[in-house]
N, C-alpha and C positions, 0 to 999 in steps of 0.2 A: 504494500500500500504506500501511496505517496505521503511522505511525512509532512509536506506543506499543507495538504488538505486537513490533516488532523490538528495542526497548530492554529488554523483559522477558526476552529470551532469556538463557540461562546463559552466562557467560564465565568462562574459567579461564586461568591463566598456566602456561607450561611451557617446557622447553628443547627445541629442535629437535635430534633425533637423526639425521635423515636428510633430505637435500634432493635425492636422486638421481633422483626421479621427476619427470615433466613436470607442472607445476602442482600438485604434491602434496608436502606435507611430513609427516614423522612427528614428533609432539610428545609428549614424556614429561612427564606431569602427576603431581606428587607431592602427596599430601594426608595430613594427620595427623588422627587421631580418637582419642577416649578409649575404651578398652575398657569395655563396659557393666558388667562385674562387678568387674574388678581395678583399673580406673582408670588403667592404664598407657597412655601415649600411643603409638600405633602409626602407623608410616609405611607408606603404601600407594601404589604407583605404577601408572599405567596409560598405555598408548600410544594416541594418537588420530591418525587420518589427517585432515589439514586441507587445504583448498583454498587454494592460493597462486597467484593469477592471474598476477602479474607476476614471480614468482620472486625476491621481495625478501628472504625469510628464508633464512639460511644455517645450516649445521650449527653448533651451539653457541650460537645466539642465544636470548635469552629473549623469548618472544612471547606475545601474548594472542590466544586463539581463542574464537569464539562458535558456539553451536549454530545450525544452519540446516537446511533441507530436505535430504533425501538427494540427493547429487550423483552418487554411484556406489555400488558394492556396499559399500565400506567408509567412504566419506567422508560424514560428517554434521556437520562443523565447517568453518568458514572462518577465514582469518587476518584479524584486526582490525588489529593493528599490531605492529611490532617494538619491544619495550620497551627492550632493551639488546642491542647487538651482542656476540657472543661473543668470547672471548679470542683464538681462532684468526683470526676475521675482522678484529680490530683490529690484528693483528700483534704482540701483546704476548708471545706464546709464542715462545721461542727453541728451534729444533729442532737447533742445532749441538751436536755432541758435546762433552763436557767433556774438554779436553785435559789438564788438571792431574790429573784423577782417575786413580788407579792401576787396575790390572787388565789382563788379557790383554796 
């Protein structure tokens, strides 16, 4: 295959929202654009199903995905790389309850 054709494919970065499927991740991609009339910047989010062959991406990771041929009914993207591991994956989030905090 021609390597030039593959490099021209669209790539986007997003956060993995689900990795519960086999070889598939759900990626939330957020983009901002300027409203044509009012000039206000608007945030728009969309979810994509991406192919993750080895299961390397976990929920909360920042990943880069690229367009590819249709792999299934919903999958038209493939995982390129994990840009940054998520806070849950790194173990930086503490799930222990706050003992000093009042209440109940």
